[in-house]
C-alpha atoms as one frame of an Amber mdcrd trajectory, in Angstrom:
protein
 -23.910  45.612  43.578 -21.019  43.623  42.238 -17.498  44.117  43.342 -14.496
  43.352  41.178 -11.926  41.115  42.719  -8.465  41.729  41.183  -7.324  38.238
  42.143 -10.172  36.631  40.185  -9.552  38.955  37.230  -5.892  37.935  37.089
  -6.847  34.261  37.425  -9.322  34.610  34.521  -6.661  36.294  32.349  -4.141
  33.599  33.229  -6.636  30.835  32.433  -7.557  32.448  29.108  -3.896  32.781
  28.189  -3.209  29.177  29.166  -6.104  27.943  27.022  -4.829  29.916  24.031
  -1.349  28.516  24.569  -2.706  24.967  24.853  -4.713  25.392  21.664  -1.691
  26.741  19.791   0.456  23.872  21.093  -2.186  21.379  19.952  -2.237  22.879
  16.462   1.559  22.832  16.336   1.649  19.179  17.417  -0.959  18.296  14.802
   0.973  19.997  11.998   4.238  18.376  13.139   2.585  14.954  13.190   1.115
  15.510   9.728   4.515  16.549   8.352   6.154  13.487   9.933   3.478  11.201
   8.467   3.833  12.761   5.003   7.598  12.273   5.154   7.190   8.642   6.232
   4.734   7.929   3.410   7.129   9.511   0.906  10.037   7.413   2.204   8.045
   4.173   2.038   7.031   4.875  -1.576   3.446   3.798  -0.936   0.913   3.447
  -3.748  -2.235   5.521  -3.886  -5.543   3.645  -3.788  -6.614   4.592  -7.335
  -3.291   3.360  -8.767  -3.697   0.121  -6.826  -7.215  -0.427  -8.170  -6.096
   0.129 -11.777  -3.218  -2.310 -11.378  -5.510  -4.862  -9.728  -7.921  -4.693
 -12.691  -5.039  -5.144 -15.155  -3.775  -8.191 -13.262  -7.274  -9.714 -13.237
  -7.528  -9.246 -17.007  -4.091 -10.808 -17.542  -5.010 -13.777 -15.348  -8.178
 -14.347 -17.379  -6.183 -14.173 -20.612  -3.602 -16.586 -19.211  -6.314 -19.033
 -18.175  -7.703 -18.902 -21.725  -4.266 -19.529 -23.269  -3.252 -22.419 -20.996
  -5.303 -25.118 -22.794  -3.847 -24.124 -26.168  -0.318 -24.216 -24.769  -0.955
 -27.596 -23.161  -2.234 -28.985 -26.481   0.940 -27.877 -28.251   3.160 -29.465
 -25.619   1.474 -32.894 -25.743   3.839 -35.540 -27.114   2.850 -37.086 -30.413
   1.589 -40.686 -30.325   4.124 -43.360 -31.219   7.048 -41.312 -30.078   9.280
 -42.364 -27.216   9.075 -40.760 -23.804  12.520 -39.248 -24.084  14.556 -42.357
 -23.150  17.750 -42.867 -25.066  17.555 -45.925 -27.365  20.241 -48.571 -26.878
  23.208 -48.483 -29.260  23.631 -51.158 -31.861  26.501 -53.562 -31.370  27.751
 -52.717 -34.844  27.740 -49.056 -34.500
C-alpha cells in the first residue's frame, strides 16, 4: 500500500510551478529578443534578399552593356591622324 507524503506532494507542486514559470520566462525572453532584433533591422534599413538579388542582376546587365559600349567610345575619342597632340604651337614673330 502506498502512503502519501505531504512534503513530497508540496515539492512536486513547487517544481511544477517553477517549470511553468521558467517556460513562461523563456517565451517572454524570446519575444523580447525578437522585438529588439526587428527594431534593430528597421533602424539599420537593411535590404531584403530578393531585393538584393534583383539589384545584383540589374548591375550585371549594366556592366555587360558598359563593356559593349567601351570600344565604341574609345574609337570616338581617338585623335585623328596628322593632328597635334594638344601642344600649343609657337607664335609667329610677326603676329
